[in-house]
VMD Tcl script that draws the C-alpha trace (Angstrom):
set ca {
  {-25.37 18.41 -71.15}
  {-21.90 17.58 -72.40}
  {-19.87 19.44 -74.98}
  {-20.10 17.54 -78.24}
  {-20.66 17.94 -81.93}
  {-24.35 17.44 -82.58}
  {-25.42 15.74 -85.79}
  {-29.07 16.78 -85.99}
  {-30.25 14.18 -88.54}
  {-28.67 11.34 -86.55}
  {-30.09 12.62 -83.25}
  {-33.53 13.08 -84.83}
  {-33.48 9.57 -86.29}
  {-32.88 8.23 -82.77}
  {-36.00 9.90 -81.38}
  {-38.53 7.30 -80.18}
  {-41.41 8.86 -82.12}
  {-42.35 11.83 -84.28}
  {-43.31 15.11 -82.64}
  {-41.34 14.31 -79.45}
  {-38.73 17.02 -79.09}
  {-35.27 16.52 -77.67}
  {-33.20 19.33 -76.19}
  {-29.78 19.30 -77.87}
  {-28.45 22.51 -76.32}
  {-29.18 25.75 -74.51}
  {-28.34 29.36 -75.21}
  {-29.17 31.60 -72.24}
  {-32.76 30.83 -71.25}
  {-33.57 29.24 -74.62}
  {-33.70 25.53 -75.39}
  {-32.59 24.30 -78.79}
  {-34.63 21.25 -79.74}
  {-34.94 18.86 -82.64}
  {-38.20 17.33 -83.75}
  {-38.87 14.68 -86.35}
  {-42.09 15.63 -88.11}
  {-44.46 13.10 -89.63}
  {-47.52 13.38 -91.82}
  {-49.92 13.54 -88.85}
  {-49.24 17.17 -87.89}
  {-49.91 18.57 -84.41}
  {-52.92 20.26 -82.85}
  {-53.28 23.90 -81.79}
  {-50.95 25.25 -79.12}
  {-49.71 28.62 -77.97}
  {-47.05 29.92 -75.64}
  {-48.27 33.08 -73.94}
  {-44.91 34.08 -72.45}
  {-42.40 33.54 -75.25}
  {-41.80 33.41 -78.98}
  {-40.94 30.16 -80.70}
  {-38.55 29.89 -83.66}
  {-39.20 27.06 -86.12}
  {-36.40 26.28 -88.60}
  {-36.97 23.61 -91.22}
  {-33.76 21.62 -91.73}
  {-35.27 19.07 -94.10}
  {-38.71 18.41 -95.56}
  {-41.72 20.68 -95.50}
  {-43.74 22.29 -92.73}
  {-47.20 23.73 -93.24}
  {-48.06 25.94 -90.31}
  {-51.42 27.52 -89.59}
  {-51.97 30.57 -87.45}
  {-55.39 32.29 -87.27}
  {-56.14 33.66 -90.71}
  {-52.90 32.52 -92.35}
  {-51.19 29.43 -93.71}
  {-47.39 29.45 -93.86}
  {-45.41 26.94 -95.94}
  {-41.74 26.45 -95.05}
  {-39.10 24.34 -96.76}
  {-35.46 23.57 -96.02}
  {-33.65 26.67 -94.79}
  {-36.85 28.56 -93.91}
  {-37.28 30.07 -90.44}
  {-40.59 31.23 -88.99}
  {-40.91 32.94 -85.60}
  {-44.29 32.44 -83.93}
  {-45.07 35.51 -81.81}
  {-45.81 34.97 -78.12}
  {-49.43 34.08 -77.47}
  {-50.32 33.31 -81.10}
  {-52.13 29.97 -81.51}
  {-50.54 27.76 -84.15}
  {-50.58 24.22 -85.45}
  {-48.59 22.14 -87.90}
  {-50.89 20.81 -90.59}
  {-51.09 17.18 -91.68}
  {-48.74 16.41 -94.55}
  {-45.78 18.14 -92.94}
  {-42.67 15.97 -92.74}
  {-38.92 16.11 -92.18}
  {-36.68 17.62 -89.54}
  {-37.39 20.74 -87.53}
  {-35.12 22.77 -85.26}
  {-37.13 24.56 -82.59}
  {-35.89 27.30 -80.25}
  {-38.01 28.22 -77.24}
  {-37.87 28.37 -73.47}
}
mol new
graphics top color blue
foreach p $ca { graphics top sphere $p radius 0.5 }
foreach p [lrange $ca 0 end-1] q [lrange $ca 1 end] { graphics top cylinder $p $q radius 0.2 }
display resetview
């Protein structure tokens, strides 16, 4: 990875399809990724060994974890605890910054 200024909206627009993340940087063991969300949402997943930070840069993300629905807009950050199943509900859209391993 080269040193460069990263313009997240431009990099996200260049992604070949929605929900395909791209690593734009690393801090220690963590990967910083961008994801272009679309209305389709994503199915259940969990990461047993690490937390995952989801920061909405633009748009709206509706996240479901067992027993709870979380709605995030621009500037909102949600940290999914390690091992907690979660999914992004249909209707979510925009640009997401994701930090994980």
